[in-house]
N, C-alpha and C positions, 0 to 999 in steps of 0.2 A: 603521279594522277593526286587531285585534290578530293577530300571528302564533298566540298561543296558540292564536285560535278555528279554524284552519286544523286545527292537530294536533288540535284537539278533533273538529272534522270526522273525519279520517283513525281516530282511536281508535273514532269511533261507528260509521266503515264497516267495522273490522275486530272488534270487541266483538258487533255486529249487533243489540246492545239499548241504552236510555238507561242503565241502571241497572248493565252491565257496563261498559260504555266510562266515567262517571264512579269506577268503582270503580280501573280504570285509569287515570285521569288526577287519583286520589287527591284527590279533591272528593267533595260532598253528592250527591246529586240532582238537590236545586233548584235547585243550585249550577252543575252542568252543564246542565241545561234552560237558564238562562237564556242563559248562554254561547251556547250552539246560537241562540238567540231570538234575540239580539245579530247572530251573523252574518247571521241573513235578514233582518233590522231592516236593516244594512249592503247584503246583496246584495239586497233590494227584493223577495222572494217568497220564500216557502215551502221550505227545503229537504227536509225529510221529510214522508211522507205519514202525519198522524196518525188517520187514519181507517182506516187497512191495520192490519191484525190481526195483523202483523210486521213487523219495520223494512224501508222502502221507501223509496226517494229518491226526489223528483220529477226530473222534466226539469232545471228549475235547478240542482235541488241535483245531478245526477249533473255535470254542467258543473261547478259549483264544487269539487266533489268532484275532478274530473281537475287542475283548475288548482291547486290546492293541493297535490296530488302534485308536480305537475312543481317550482311555485313551491320547498317543502321542500328538495326532491332538488336542484334547483337550487343554493339556499344552502349545504346540503350541502355540496355539490361542490366550492363556490368556497371553503369557508371549508376543506374539506381541502388543495384544492392548495393556497393560499397559506399554512396553519402546517405543510404537509408539508414543501412544496420550499424555504419559506422558513427553516428550519432543519436542512434536510438530514437530518431522519431523516422520511421522506416514510410515513406511517401508511396502509395500505390495511387496509382489513374486510370479511372474508368472509363470509356466512352459510352455513352447510350443519346437518345432521343431525350426531347424533352419532354414527352408524356411519360415515358418510362422513368425519368427522374424524377419525374413528382410521383407515379404513383407506386410501380413495385420496386423497382432501385430503394426507396425508402424504408418499403418494411423487409427487406433485404441485409439493408443496414441494421436495422432494427434488430437481426437476428444474429447477424455480426457482430453487435457492437462487443459482447465478453472478450471476443477475443480482441478485436481493435482498439479496444479501450482509449487511451488520449492521444494514440499517434494518428499523424493525419493521411485524411483519402480523398484526393482528389477526383472531383466526376466535372467534364466536359460532354458538353451535349448540342451535337450537331444534327444534320439528315445522315441517311444510310451510308449511303456509298465513301460518306466524307469519315464516319464513324469508324467503318471498315480500314479506310486507309491509315486511320491512326495505330491500327490494332498490326495490320500490313508493315508500317514501318516502325515499331516498338515504342513509337512514341504513348500509346497506352499498355499496361498490362491484359487488362480483360476491356471486354465490348459485350455490353447488356443490350441485345435488340428483340424485336420480334424477328419469328422464323416464319414466313408461308412461300409454298414453292413458288409463287407468282412473282413473288419479290429479288428471286433470283442473286443472289447471294454467293460468290464464288469466293469459298475460300480453300486454298489446298489441304485436304484433309491429312498429309503428311505432315504437314506445319502445322494445324492448327486443331483444337483438339474442343469441345463443346459440353455442356450440360443442363439439360433443362430444367426450365426455372420455375416456372410455372404454365397455364392454361391461358389465355385470355379469350373473350368474344367481346368483336364491335357489335353492339347494338342499336336500334333506331330510338333517340328519345325524342322528346319535346316537351316542353314547358303545359305546366298545371293551369285552368281557370279555375274562379273561386270557385265552384262546382268543384272542385276534384278530376276534372276530367280532361282530357286530352285537347291543345288547343289546334291539332293537326293530324290530319287521318292518314294514315299510311297505305292509299287506295289506289287500287288498279282502273279507277274512275273517274275521279275528280284529280286535279294536280294539286300536289303542296306545295310551299315554298321549302326550300334545300337548303340548307348551311354546307357547302360544300368546299371540301380538300382542296387548294392548290396541287397541281401534277406532279411537283419536284417531292412531296410529301410519300413517304412509305403508305402511310393510312387512304390516300389519296386514292395510289393504284389498288389496292386493296378494293376499297369503295366501289371504283369506278368499273374494272372488271367483274366483280359482283353483281353489279346493276345490267353491266350490257350482257352478263351470263346468265342471269335469272329468266327461268322459262314464261314467269307471268309479272315483269317489273311493276315497281309501285312507277305512278306517274308524279312528278317534280319537276319543279322549276326553279332553275337557281337564283336565290334571294342573295345570298351573302357567299363567296369566295374567300378562303379562311386559310393562312397559314401555318394553323398552330392546333389540335385539340384542345389548349386550352382555353383559344378566342372561339371556336365554335362552342365548346361546353359553357361559354357566358354567352353567347346569343342565343343558346337552347333557355336558360335559363330566364332569359327576358321576354322569350317567345315569339323571336323573330322566325323559327322554321325547325325543320327535323335535323338531326346530324347523327350520324356516325360515330359512337364513343365506344371508350375501352369498357368494359363493365365496372371495372375496379375505381376508376375513375366516377362513376356516377351513383351506383351502389347507395352513398347514402343521401344522395338526395333523391332517387326511390323512394330509401325507405318513409324518409320526410314530408315525400309529396309534392319535392318544388319538379321535380322531372316525373317523367312518365313512357315507360317502355311502349313504342307504338309498332303493330305490325304483327307479323306471326314468330314463329324460330326459323322457317325458311327464309327471314328477311336479316337470319345473324352472319356473322363472318367468325369464324373461328381460326384460331392464329396460337401461335408457341411462343412464349418468352426463352430464349437461351442462353448464357451465359459462357462466349467463349475468350478463348486465352490460347497464345502460341506452346508450341511444347516446350522449349526453353524451359528449363530450370527458372523461376518466379524468384523473388528475393521470399524468407523463411515465411513473412507474414502473408505472400501472396500464396504460398504453395498451403499455409494453412487454413484459410479463408473457401481456398479450392476444395479442399479434403471434407470444409464443414459441410459448404454447399452442395459438396457427392453426398455426403450421410442424408442432409436433409430433404435431396430430390428421391434418395431411395426409400424412405420413411414411409 
C-alpha cells in the first residue's frame, strides 16, 4: 500500500467525483481510477459504490477514509513537530478565510506575539470546505473560521475541539454622500442596489438565508456579485450599493464617516468565530498558543 493512494482517497472525498479528484492530483482520469482500484485490492473490498448516481463511499470505504485521515494527519504532525522543534524555528500552520485573515486573525496574532516571537507562522486562506479539509488531513494545525448553524461545518467532536475566539456581526453598510447621509436606504418599499456575494462563499450563504427568512425583507436588486468581502468593502466605499460586511472590518470606516450602517437590528446577522484543532498533541508552540487562547477567551 502506498501513501499516495490514501491521499488520492482524501482528494476523492473532497472533490466529490473521480474526474475532479484526478485533476486535483494532476493525473489522468484512467490513472487515478487504477490507483483507487489498487487501494481497493489492498483493502479487500470496494470502497466506492459505482452504481450510485453520485459519488458514495461503501461502509468499508468510509472506514478506510477515516483511517487515511488519521494516518496522514498523524504523519504530518510528527514531521512538523520534529522539523520545527529540531531547528528552533517551529512552523505552525493556520487555515482560515480571507476575511478573517484580514481582521480577527491579525488581532489574535498581535495578542499571541509574545509567545510566537520570531518563529514562523504560516497562514493559508481558502473557502470554508477547503479550510476544513486542511484541518482534517493534518495539513493545518489550526482552523480559524466563522461558526453559524447554517454553515453546517461537520467535524467529529471526538477528533476535534474548538475555542470561541470572538463574536462577530454582519451589518449592512453603504457609502456616504457629501452631507454625511447614506447613499442608499435599506427599504421595504423602494429597491436599492445590493453588493451580493457569490454562492460559494460562507458569508454569501448566510446573507442569502437571512434575506430569504426575514419576516419583512428589504427590497434589493443585485448590482454586483463579488467573491470576497474585501471587494464588497471597496465597492461599498465607492458608493455602488449596500453590502453585508463584518463589523470588525468596517468599524473604523463607520467612525470616520466613510461608511454608514443602514437598516435596524433585525437586518444584522450574528455569528461566532472559533479556533479549531485536532485532539492529537500539537508542537510545543501550538499547545502554548492554544492554552493562551483559552485563557484569553475565558477572561
